[in-house]
ROTI-635167 format. One line per field, with one value per residue (C-alpha): x, y, z; residue in one letter. Coordinates in Angstrom, 1 decimal, padded with zeros to 4 digits, always signed. Example, Ala and Ser with C-alpha at 12.3 -4.5 7.8 and 13.67 -1.06 7.14 Angstrom:
<nodes>
c1 <- +012.3/+013.7
c2 <- -004.5/-001.1
c3 <- +007.8/+007.1
aa <- a/s
</nodes>
This chain:
<nodes>
c1 <- +158.4/+160.3/+158.1/+154.9/+156.0/+156.6/+153.1/+151.5/+153.4/+152.5/+148.8/+148.7/+150.2/+147.8/+144.8/+146.0/+146.5/+142.9/+141.4/+143.2/+142.0/+138.4/+138.6/+140.1/+137.4/+134.7/+136.1/+136.1/+132.4/+129.9/+127.2/+123.7/+121.4/+118.3/+115.4/+112.6/+110.9/+111.5/+108.1/+106.4/+102.7/+100.4/+097.4/+095.7/+096.4/+094.9/+095.3/+095.3/+095.4/+092.7/+090.3/+090.9/+092.0/+093.9/+091.8/+090.0/+091.2/+090.3/+090.6/+092.1/+091.0/+093.9/+093.8/+096.8/+096.5/+096.7/+098.9/+096.5/+095.0/+091.9/+090.6/+087.3/+087.1/+089.2/+088.3/+090.0/+090.9/+093.3/+097.0/+098.3/+101.9/+102.1/+100.0/+100.6/+099.7/+099.7/+100.0/+099.6/+101.6/+104.4/+106.6/+109.1/+107.5/+107.0/+106.4/+109.5/+108.5/+106.9/+105.1/+104.0/+103.4/+100.7/+100.2/+096.9/+097.0/+094.3/+091.1/+092.3/+090.3/+092.4/+096.0/+097.9/+101.1/+103.5/+103.7/+106.7/+106.6/+110.1/+111.5/+115.2/+116.2/+112.7/+110.3/+106.8/+105.2/+101.5/+099.7/+097.5/+094.6/+093.6/+090.4/+089.1/+085.5/+084.6/+081.3/+080.7/+079.1/+077.4/+075.8/+077.0/+076.9/+078.1/+074.8/+072.5/+069.3/+068.4/+064.8/+065.2/+062.6/+065.0/+066.5/+069.2/+068.7/+069.6/+066.5/+062.7/+061.1/+061.4/+058.4/+056.5/+055.5/+059.1/+058.8/+058.3/+059.9/+056.8/+058.1/+060.1/+059.7/+059.7/+060.1/+060.8/+060.1/+060.2/+056.6/+056.2/+057.7/+056.2/+055.8/+054.9/+053.7/+053.0/+050.6/+047.0/+047.6/+048.7/+050.6/+050.6/+052.5/+053.7/+053.9/+057.5/+056.1/+054.5/+057.7/+059.7/+057.5/+057.6/+054.1/+053.5/+050.1/+049.8/+047.7/+046.4/+046.8/+043.4/+042.7/+042.1/+038.6/+037.9/+040.6/+044.1/+044.6/+047.3/+050.9/+052.8/+052.3/+049.8/+052.2/+055.9/+058.1/+057.6/+059.1/+058.2/+059.2/+058.3/+055.1/+054.0/+053.7/+054.3/+053.8/+054.5/+053.4/+055.8/+055.8/+057.2/+057.2/+056.5/+052.9/+052.4/+051.0/+053.4/+051.3/+052.1/+049.8/+050.0/+048.8/+049.3/+046.8/+047.1/+043.4/+042.2/+041.8/+045.0/+045.4/+046.6/+049.2/+050.7/+049.0/+050.9/+052.9/+056.5/+056.1/+056.1/+059.1/+061.5/+063.0/+062.4/+060.6/+062.2/+061.1/+060.7/+059.4/+061.6/+062.8/+061.7/+064.0/+062.0/+064.1/+061.9/+062.7/+060.8/+058.2/+057.6/+059.5/+062.1/+062.2/+061.3/+063.7/+063.2/+066.3/+065.4/+065.7/+069.0/+070.6/+071.6/+068.8/+066.9/+063.4/+063.0/+059.8/+059.5/+057.4/+055.8/+054.1/+054.4/+051.7/+052.0/+054.1/+055.3/+058.0/+059.4/+063.0/+064.8/+068.6/+071.2/+073.6/+076.8/+078.1/+078.2/+075.0/+074.5/+071.6/+067.9/+067.3/+069.4/+068.9/+069.5/+069.5/+070.1/+072.9/+071.2/+071.7/+073.4/+072.8/+074.7/+073.4/+074.6/+074.1/+074.3/+073.0/+073.9/+076.2/+078.0/+080.3/+079.1/+079.3/+078.9/+077.2/+075.7/+072.2/+072.6/+074.6/+077.9/+080.5/+082.1/+083.8/+083.8/+084.4/+086.5/+086.0/+082.6/+081.5/+080.3/+077.0/+076.2/+072.8/+070.4/+073.3/+072.4/+074.2/+073.0/+073.5/+073.1/+074.2/+077.1/+078.5/+078.0/+077.6/+077.0/+075.0/+073.8/+072.9/+074.6/+072.6/+073.1/+073.1/+075.3/+076.7/+079.8/+078.2/+075.5/+073.0/+074.8/+073.8/+076.8/+077.4/+080.6/+081.8/+082.5/+082.6/+086.1/+086.4/+084.1/+082.0/+080.8/+083.4/+086.1/+084.7/+084.6/+088.2/+089.4/+087.5/+089.0/+092.5/+092.0/+092.0/+088.6/+086.0/+082.2/+080.8/+078.0/+077.8/+074.8/+073.8/+070.2/+071.2/+069.3/+069.2/+071.0/+068.5/+068.8/+066.2/+067.8/+065.6/+067.1/+066.1/+067.4/+066.0/+066.7/+065.0/+066.0/+064.1/+064.5/+064.5/+062.3/+064.6/+064.6/+068.1/+069.1/+068.5/+068.2/+069.1/+066.9/+068.4/+066.6/+067.4/+065.4/+066.1/+064.0/+063.1/+065.5/+063.1/+064.0/+065.8/+066.0/+068.3/+067.8/+071.1/+071.4/+073.5/+076.9/+076.9/+079.9/+080.6/+083.1/+083.7
c2 <- +162.0/+161.1/+158.1/+160.1/+162.7/+160.1/+158.6/+162.0/+162.9/+159.5/+159.9/+163.4/+162.3/+159.4/+161.7/+164.2/+161.3/+160.0/+163.5/+163.9/+160.5/+161.3/+164.7/+163.1/+160.4/+163.0/+165.0/+161.9/+160.9/+162.1/+164.6/+163.1/+163.0/+165.2/+162.8/+164.8/+165.2/+161.7/+160.1/+157.2/+157.9/+156.5/+158.8/+157.3/+154.6/+153.7/+150.8/+152.8/+150.2/+147.6/+146.1/+144.5/+147.8/+149.0/+152.1/+151.5/+153.0/+151.4/+153.3/+151.4/+151.4/+151.7/+150.3/+151.9/+149.9/+146.6/+147.9/+146.5/+147.8/+146.4/+147.2/+146.6/+143.3/+143.4/+142.4/+139.0/+140.3/+142.8/+142.5/+141.2/+141.1/+144.9/+146.4/+150.1/+151.9/+155.6/+156.9/+160.1/+160.4/+162.1/+164.4/+162.4/+159.0/+156.6/+152.9/+150.7/+149.5/+151.2/+148.0/+144.8/+141.2/+139.1/+135.5/+133.8/+130.0/+128.0/+128.2/+131.1/+134.3/+136.2/+137.1/+139.4/+141.2/+143.5/+147.1/+148.9/+152.7/+154.2/+157.6/+157.0/+156.0/+155.1/+152.5/+151.0/+147.9/+147.3/+144.0/+144.7/+142.3/+141.8/+139.9/+138.9/+139.7/+136.1/+134.2/+132.3/+129.0/+126.6/+127.1/+129.2/+126.6/+129.1/+130.8/+127.7/+128.2/+125.1/+123.9/+121.2/+118.8/+116.1/+115.0/+117.7/+119.8/+123.0/+122.8/+122.6/+119.7/+116.4/+115.7/+113.3/+110.8/+109.7/+107.4/+103.7/+102.6/+103.5/+106.0/+103.8/+106.0/+109.7/+112.1/+115.7/+118.3/+122.1/+122.1/+119.0/+116.7/+113.3/+111.1/+107.5/+106.2/+102.5/+102.4/+102.9/+103.9/+107.3/+108.7/+112.5/+115.6/+118.8/+122.0/+123.3/+126.8/+126.0/+124.4/+127.5/+129.3/+126.6/+125.5/+121.7/+120.9/+117.3/+117.0/+113.4/+111.8/+110.9/+107.1/+105.3/+104.2/+101.1/+102.0/+100.7/+096.9/+094.4/+093.9/+092.9/+096.6/+098.5/+101.5/+101.4/+103.5/+106.8/+109.4/+112.6/+113.4/+117.0/+117.3/+113.7/+111.8/+108.0/+105.6/+101.8/+098.8/+096.3/+093.0/+090.5/+087.6/+086.9/+086.2/+089.5/+092.4/+095.2/+098.3/+101.9/+104.8/+108.2/+111.7/+115.2/+116.7/+115.4/+116.0/+113.8/+110.1/+108.1/+106.5/+102.9/+102.7/+099.3/+096.3/+093.1/+090.3/+089.8/+086.1/+086.4/+088.7/+087.0/+083.5/+083.1/+084.8/+088.0/+091.0/+094.3/+097.7/+098.6/+101.5/+102.9/+104.8/+106.9/+108.2/+110.3/+113.1/+116.4/+114.6/+111.8/+109.2/+106.8/+104.0/+102.9/+100.6/+098.4/+096.9/+093.7/+093.3/+091.4/+094.2/+091.9/+092.1/+094.8/+094.9/+097.7/+099.1/+101.4/+104.5/+106.7/+110.0/+109.6/+106.9/+104.2/+101.4/+098.4/+095.9/+094.7/+093.6/+091.6/+091.3/+090.3/+093.1/+091.0/+093.0/+092.1/+092.7/+096.4/+096.2/+096.3/+099.9/+100.0/+102.9/+103.1/+106.8/+108.1/+110.5/+113.5/+113.6/+110.2/+106.5/+105.9/+105.4/+105.7/+102.4/+102.5/+101.0/+101.1/+098.1/+098.9/+101.6/+104.3/+102.8/+104.5/+101.8/+101.3/+100.2/+096.6/+097.5/+096.9/+098.8/+101.8/+103.1/+102.4/+105.5/+105.5/+109.0/+108.4/+106.7/+103.1/+103.9/+106.8/+106.0/+107.1/+108.9/+111.3/+113.5/+117.0/+119.6/+123.3/+126.5/+125.0/+122.8/+119.2/+117.7/+114.3/+113.9/+111.3/+110.6/+108.0/+105.3/+104.6/+100.8/+100.2/+102.3/+103.2/+105.9/+108.6/+110.0/+112.7/+114.4/+115.2/+117.1/+117.0/+118.8/+116.6/+119.4/+118.7/+116.6/+116.1/+113.3/+112.1/+109.3/+111.9/+113.9/+111.0/+110.1/+113.6/+113.8/+110.5/+111.7/+115.0/+116.0/+117.7/+117.2/+117.8/+121.2/+120.6/+118.2/+118.1/+115.7/+114.5/+113.0/+109.8/+106.8/+103.6/+101.4/+098.0/+099.3/+102.6/+103.4/+106.7/+109.0/+112.1/+114.5/+117.8/+120.4/+123.6/+126.9/+129.1/+132.9/+134.9/+134.3/+130.5/+130.4/+128.3/+130.5/+128.3/+124.7/+122.7/+119.6/+117.1/+114.1/+111.9/+108.7/+106.3/+107.8/+110.7/+113.0/+115.1/+118.3/+120.4/+123.2/+126.2/+127.2/+130.3/+130.4/+132.0/+135.7/+137.8/+140.4/+143.2/+142.2
c3 <- +150.4/+147.3/+146.7/+147.3/+144.9/+142.2/+142.7/+142.5/+139.3/+137.7/+138.5/+137.1/+133.8/+133.5/+134.1/+131.5/+129.0/+129.6/+129.2/+125.9/+124.7/+125.5/+123.8/+120.7/+120.5/+120.9/+118.0/+115.8/+116.3/+113.7/+114.8/+115.6/+112.5/+112.7/+111.9/+113.5/+110.1/+108.7/+109.7/+108.0/+108.8/+106.2/+105.7/+102.6/+100.0/+096.6/+094.2/+091.0/+088.1/+089.0/+086.4/+083.0/+081.5/+084.5/+084.8/+088.1/+091.4/+094.7/+098.0/+100.8/+104.5/+107.0/+110.5/+112.1/+115.4/+113.5/+110.7/+108.2/+104.9/+103.2/+099.8/+098.1/+096.1/+093.0/+089.4/+088.8/+085.3/+086.9/+086.0/+089.3/+088.0/+088.0/+090.8/+091.5/+094.7/+095.5/+099.0/+101.0/+104.1/+106.0/+104.0/+102.0/+102.8/+099.9/+099.2/+099.0/+095.5/+092.6/+091.5/+093.2/+091.9/+093.6/+092.7/+093.5/+093.7/+092.0/+094.1/+096.2/+096.4/+099.0/+099.5/+101.9/+100.9/+102.9/+101.9/+103.3/+103.8/+103.9/+104.8/+105.4/+108.0/+109.2/+107.8/+108.6/+107.4/+106.7/+105.7/+102.7/+102.2/+098.6/+097.7/+094.4/+093.3/+092.3/+092.5/+095.8/+095.9/+098.3/+101.7/+104.6/+107.4/+110.0/+109.7/+109.8/+111.8/+113.9/+114.5/+117.1/+118.3/+119.5/+122.8/+122.5/+125.6/+123.6/+121.5/+122.0/+123.8/+121.8/+119.7/+121.9/+119.2/+119.1/+122.1/+122.8/+119.5/+117.6/+114.9/+112.6/+109.5/+108.7/+105.8/+104.9/+102.3/+102.3/+103.5/+105.7/+108.2/+107.9/+111.0/+110.6/+114.0/+113.5/+116.5/+115.6/+112.0/+113.2/+110.2/+110.1/+109.0/+110.7/+108.7/+108.4/+108.6/+112.0/+113.3/+112.4/+114.9/+117.6/+116.8/+116.7/+115.2/+113.8/+110.6/+110.3/+106.9/+105.4/+105.5/+102.2/+101.3/+103.4/+105.9/+106.5/+106.3/+105.5/+106.4/+109.6/+110.4/+108.3/+108.2/+109.0/+106.7/+104.8/+102.5/+100.7/+097.1/+096.2/+098.1/+097.3/+100.5/+100.7/+103.5/+103.3/+105.3/+106.7/+104.9/+107.3/+104.8/+101.2/+102.1/+104.0/+102.0/+100.9/+100.4/+099.6/+100.3/+098.5/+099.2/+097.7/+100.1/+103.7/+104.4/+101.4/+101.5/+100.7/+097.3/+097.5/+094.7/+095.6/+097.1/+096.6/+098.2/+097.4/+096.7/+092.9/+092.9/+095.3/+095.4/+099.1/+102.0/+103.1/+105.2/+103.4/+104.5/+107.4/+105.3/+101.9/+099.6/+097.1/+094.2/+091.8/+089.4/+089.2/+086.9/+089.4/+087.4/+089.0/+091.4/+095.0/+096.7/+099.7/+101.4/+103.2/+107.0/+106.6/+104.7/+101.9/+099.3/+097.4/+095.9/+093.3/+091.8/+088.8/+089.3/+086.6/+087.3/+091.1/+091.4/+088.8/+090.2/+088.1/+087.2/+090.5/+090.3/+093.1/+093.4/+095.8/+096.8/+097.0/+100.0/+103.7/+105.7/+106.6/+109.0/+109.1/+107.9/+104.7/+102.3/+098.6/+097.7/+094.2/+093.5/+091.8/+088.0/+088.0/+087.6/+090.9/+094.4/+098.0/+099.7/+103.5/+106.7/+110.4/+110.2/+106.9/+105.4/+103.0/+099.5/+096.1/+093.9/+090.5/+089.5/+090.8/+093.9/+092.2/+094.4/+092.7/+095.8/+099.5/+101.6/+104.7/+106.1/+107.7/+110.9/+110.3/+111.8/+109.4/+108.0/+105.3/+103.6/+100.7/+098.2/+098.1/+095.3/+096.3/+094.8/+092.8/+095.6/+096.5/+100.0/+101.6/+104.7/+107.1/+110.7/+113.0/+114.6/+118.4/+117.9/+120.9/+123.8/+121.7/+119.5/+119.6/+117.2/+115.3/+112.1/+109.8/+106.6/+104.5/+101.4/+098.4/+095.7/+094.6/+091.4/+088.5/+090.1/+093.4/+093.1/+092.8/+095.7/+098.1/+097.2/+097.7/+101.1/+102.2/+101.4/+103.2/+106.8/+106.4/+109.0/+108.8/+107.9/+110.3/+113.2/+115.5/+118.2/+118.6/+121.9/+121.1/+123.4/+122.6/+120.7/+119.1/+116.5/+115.4/+112.5/+111.1/+108.3/+106.6/+104.0/+102.2/+100.1/+098.4/+098.6/+095.4/+095.2/+092.9/+089.9/+090.4/+092.0/+095.0/+098.1/+101.2/+101.9/+104.3/+105.9/+108.1/+110.4/+112.7/+114.7/+116.7/+120.1/+119.6/+117.7/+114.7/+113.8/+110.6/+109.6/+107.3/+105.7/+103.6/+100.5/+100.6/+099.7/+098.6/+101.2/+101.6/+105.3
aa <- m/k/m/l/n/i/i/f/k/s/s/t/v/l/g/l/l/l/l/f/t/l/n/s/c/k/d/d/l/p/s/e/m/d/t/s/s/k/f/t/k/l/e/s/i/r/l/v/n/a/g/s/n/g/d/i/a/l/e/g/t/i/d/h/d/k/k/e/i/s/f/p/r/i/d/p/d/t/d/f/s/n/l/k/f/e/i/q/g/s/d/g/a/r/l/e/k/d/f/y/e/v/v/f/q/e/g/e/s/e/r/s/i/v/l/k/v/v/n/n/p/r/s/s/e/y/f/a/r/l/r/l/r/v/p/v/f/g/a/e/f/t/q/a/v/t/y/d/y/s/n/n/p/g/g/n/a/k/y/d/k/f/t/g/g/l/v/r/g/s/g/f/s/k/n/y/v/l/v/v/d/r/s/g/n/n/a/h/v/l/r/v/s/d/l/r/n/n/v/v/t/p/i/p/l/g/a/p/a/g/g/y/a/g/g/t/f/t/m/h/s/g/a/i/s/g/d/h/i/y/v/a/s/l/s/g/s/n/a/s/p/l/k/i/y/h/w/t/d/p/a/q/p/a/e/v/i/l/n/t/t/t/a/a/a/t/p/a/s/y/r/f/g/d/n/m/s/v/n/l/d/e/n/g/n/g/n/i/y/f/v/d/n/g/g/l/r/i/l/k/y/n/v/t/n/y/t/t/i/s/a/p/v/f/f/e/t/g/v/a/a/l/g/s/w/g/s/y/n/k/v/p/n/s/s/q/y/i/f/t/g/h/d/g/p/v/r/l/v/g/e/q/a/n/v/v/y/q/a/t/k/f/p/v/r/l/s/d/v/r/v/v/n/f/n/g/e/r/y/i/m/g/v/t/a/a/r/t/g/q/e/g/t/v/f/q/v/y/n/i/t/r/g/e/t/v/d/d/g/l/r/f/l/d/a/s/a/d/g/p/l/l/s/y/s/l/d/g/p/v/n/i/n/p/a/s/q/t/g/w/a/v/i/k/d/g/e/g/n/d/d/k/l/l/l/y/a/a/t/l/d/a/g/f/v/f/f/e/v/p/k/k/v/l/t/e/d
</nodes>
């Protein structure tokens, strides 16, 4: 009994001590703060000092689910070191800062900042998207409309003339697709306006007086400059006639503007006419270039007023052979050219094929490469040739706007991780004769400004495709 009594008394004392301790701690704790009215709901927000004079207010749009705020585009002359916002929200809620500094890096037109709404002890954060109202340039490739007459199963049926290795040449303008079918002197055009509506109606080119004659093939390559249509024969040797036919109206008889052999202009016998590069300005002045079948030599003719051809000049390129369908396409507003073929890299060269820069970004098979200027931006495009089973026929467009010159643009592109803006397969078959062509044109608006960019590609037995790409437009979205 004595031991039990001691245990009982000890437990009673411990219980009393514990109760005392708990009561003491409870008395020392602060009472719970009443935060029932301390909300941070954001009801509206305005940027109140936009514009060069700081007197323009811009109302923000709040997405409460995403915790995001967007504003109309802001005048770039705004003082971004001292932006001020006004809010309406929960009673007592305010922005953490009175003023905000936003730094746009060179070339940037959009930044996001965090705006913190506080109402002690609560806070909420919103991402505010700020965009400059600056001009936009170039083409919107994400909105390109495709008009496909190639092997690509996603388009229309392939244009049936591209079969049997017969169409070695083609050309493009905003009004026509030129198809040079070397069988039976069957050169013709298709209207771009028809093709937009899935209508394929060949328009035969009028034969010259006396008919077609001369050359290893009487017609083999072609091009369009403006709406001047050119078709050339294939001269298989220096004794075989090299002829160029010209039209402005497809229905009228062709004008023969060149009828010669190359014997007097070349030191030996070479083959010319597999491809023809026509480089003329808006007045029809410039040059026509033929790269020989070996891809090592060039024959140049002067052209005046679209139809007067003179002064042939022959020169060796001094570079490794680049294939049978070499192209020599002038860089707009420049004395430089893009010299390419299916067996050689893309080279920027001078008047006599002296290499200025050899690009490394592009596939080796990229052919008929051209520089395109549109709406303040600069692009380079070409189509790969399916020479072996290791590659396909793919049309590609890259941006080379950076830098002052095309040389700069190519170097910047090579040093970047940038890929093509547009890449499209024509799904062409492997072909040891992969004649390939590209082309482009610009549609102007009523004020004479660039509005739409048309891009074209064709390869032997794969068919052709063209794209209509709208200019970029500044939007609030």
